[in-house]
N, C-alpha and C positions, 0 to 999 in steps of 0.2 A: 526071523520075525521079531524076536526080542530086541535086536539091534535097531530095527526100524522104529519100534515103539519107543525105545529109549531116545533115539534121535528126534522123534516128533515131540516127546515130552520136553526135551532140552530146548528145542526151537520154540515151543509154546511158552516157556518161562522167560525167554528174552527175545527181543526183536533182532532182526538181521543187522540193522545199523548199530545197535548196541553191541552185538557180538563182534562185528567186523571192523567198525571204525571207532567204537568207544563213545564215552559221554563227555570227553574233554577234547579241546583243540590246542595244539601248540602253535603259537603265533610268533614268528620271528619279526621283531620290530627294529627298523633302522631309521636313521635320521641323517640329513645333510645339513650341517656338519655332524659328525659323530660326537658322542660324548654328551648327549642331551639326557635329561632326566624325564622319564615318561610315566604316565599313569594310564593303565588300560583296565577298565572295570575294577578299580580298586587295587590292582596289582602294580607295584612300582618296578621299573626296569631302567637300567642305564644302557643307552644304545651303543653298539648293536647288542641285542639280547633277546632271549626267548621268554615268553609268558605262557603259562598253561591256564586256559580259561574253560570253565564249564560251558558246554554247548547249550544254546538257548535260541528261541525264535526271535529274540530281541537284538537289535543292532546295538553296538557299543561305540564309545568314543575314545580315541587315543589322544591324550593331551601331552605335549612335550614342551620343555623349556630349557633354555641354556642362556647363561649370562652373555650379554652383548647381542642377543637375538630376540626378536618378537616371539611370544608364545605361539605355538602352532598346534592344530588339531586336525584330525581326520575321522571320518565315520567308517567304522568297520562293520560291514553288512553281513548279517546272518542269511544263509541261503539253504534251500531244501537239499538234504543229503539223498542222492539218487539210490543209494544202497537200500534205503527204506522200501523201495518198490519191490524188492525181492520178497517182502512180507506177503504180497498178493498171491504168490505162488503156493502159499501154505494153506489157502482156503480158510477154514474156520479158525485154526490156530493163528492164521495170519492177522485176523482182527485183533486178537490179544497182543500179537507182536507189534502191530501199529500203535496200540495204546501204550505199550511199554516204550517203544522208540520215541513217541511224542512226549510222554511224561518224563523221561530221563533226559530229553534234549538231544538224543542221538539222531533224531530225524533231521537235524540241522547241522550246519558246519560253518566255520569261519575260514577266511583265506589264510594260507600258510605264511604269507609275507605281507607286511604293512610298512610303508615308507612315508616319512614326513619330511618336507623341506622347510627349514626354518629360514626366515628372512632376517638379514642383518638389521639391527636396530639403527634407525637414522641418528645422526649426531644430534645431541641436544642443542637447542638454540642458545646462543650467548645472550644472557639477559644483563643489560646495563642498568645500573641503579639510576633512578631519577636524580638529576643533579639537585643538590640542596642549595637553596637560595643563600647568597652571601649576605651575612649580616655584619654590619659595622657596629662596633661598640662606641657609644657616644662618649665623648670626653667627660670626665667628671665635672659636675656642676662647679662653676667657678666659686671659689671661696671668697666670701665678701671680706675684703681687706679694708680695715678701717685705718684711716690715716691717724697716726698718733702725733699729737702736737707736743712739742717740747717747749719749755719756756724757762727763763732764768728769773730767779728772784732778785731782790735788790742787792744781795751780797754776791751775785754772780754764780750761784749754785744752779745746777740744771735739774729740772723736774719734769715729770710727765703725769698725766692724769689717767688712772685706770678706769675700767668700765663702770665702776661704782662711784666715780667722782673723787676718789681718794688721790692725794698727791703722793708720788713716790719719787725719791731722789735717784738720779741716774748720773752716769759719767758725763763730763763736760763735752766729750767728743760728739754726743748726740745733739748738742745744742748749737752747733756751729752753723 
């Protein structure tokens, strides 16, 4: 009788799902191609790899990325853990067991295996630069060349007049 009372006391302190399946799920995550870096509910993993997640009624998202591939993601759905139904066999302690299983998350489970297929990144388009218009540099403005007049004086000496009107003597060769 004492053993039965002890068994009932233990069962009433924890739910069946909590006892038999625990409050965490180990999820094996793989990707095609392998070697992707993934995030599953804040837990990082390099594929293929395992992640231990606390059970919850909430779905989670697995996000993976690898260089040369588009990022990929998949929804990991939480489902009802049928082991929780054993709590109904316990009658009154079963109500407490239900509360425990649901509050600890043991009443739910995640799949053991998650796979993500990554798609190869398309090649980047070649971008040609807009051709720059050809510009021609104009020739320097012509320098105004003033004709210099040379003249000879009565003695046959050669002179020229500068821009100020002053006469300057030059060699005879300019006066020919």
